[in-house]
C-alpha positions, 0 to 999 in steps of 0.5 A: 414530827420532828426528829433528830438522830445523834452519834458520840464515839470514843474508846472503841465504841459508838453511842446514838440517841434519836429523838422525837419531839411528840407535841410538847414531849419528847422522847429519845431512845439512847442505845450503844456498844455491842448489844443495844437494848432497852435496860432503863427508862427515865422519866423528866416531869415537873422537874422531877425525874424517876427511872424503871431499871429492868433486870440484867442478869444473876439479880442486877439491874440494868445502869443506863439511867446514869447517861440518860440523867446525864443528857437530861441535865443538859437538855432539861432547859430546852424541854417544854414539856415531859421526857421519856429516855429509854436507854440500853448501852452494853460494851462486851467486856467493857473497861474502866477506860470505856466506861469513863468515855460513856459518860463524856459521849452522853454529855456530848449527845446532850449538847447535840441534842440541846442544840437541835431543840434549841432550833426547832420549835415546839409546835403543837395544839393545846389539848381541847377538853369538854366542859363538864355540865 
């Protein structure tokens, strides 16, 4: 199994993305800041994006999918199958500069992953199904 870990740092915090090729598919774990977690799960299949947001606090839901979608915008031309991104970035007392930087870092991570995907072949055997009858 091929895998890659990439990092971006700005505005006093770091984000990282760990990507694993699983057959024709790609699994990415995006984390960063002070408290890593799984806030959202974003899927890309048949060129459609869907997201599940987990509950955060005070009836709110995590919004980490906006970072996952930024990465998907960049890497989707490189994908040969499905993609799942779990995202959880939390910076204690986050400020506007850090929010803005998180989008730039997500784009940077996406670029790094796209370069890796261009160099890394999706090698897998097609599944074989039993014929009916």
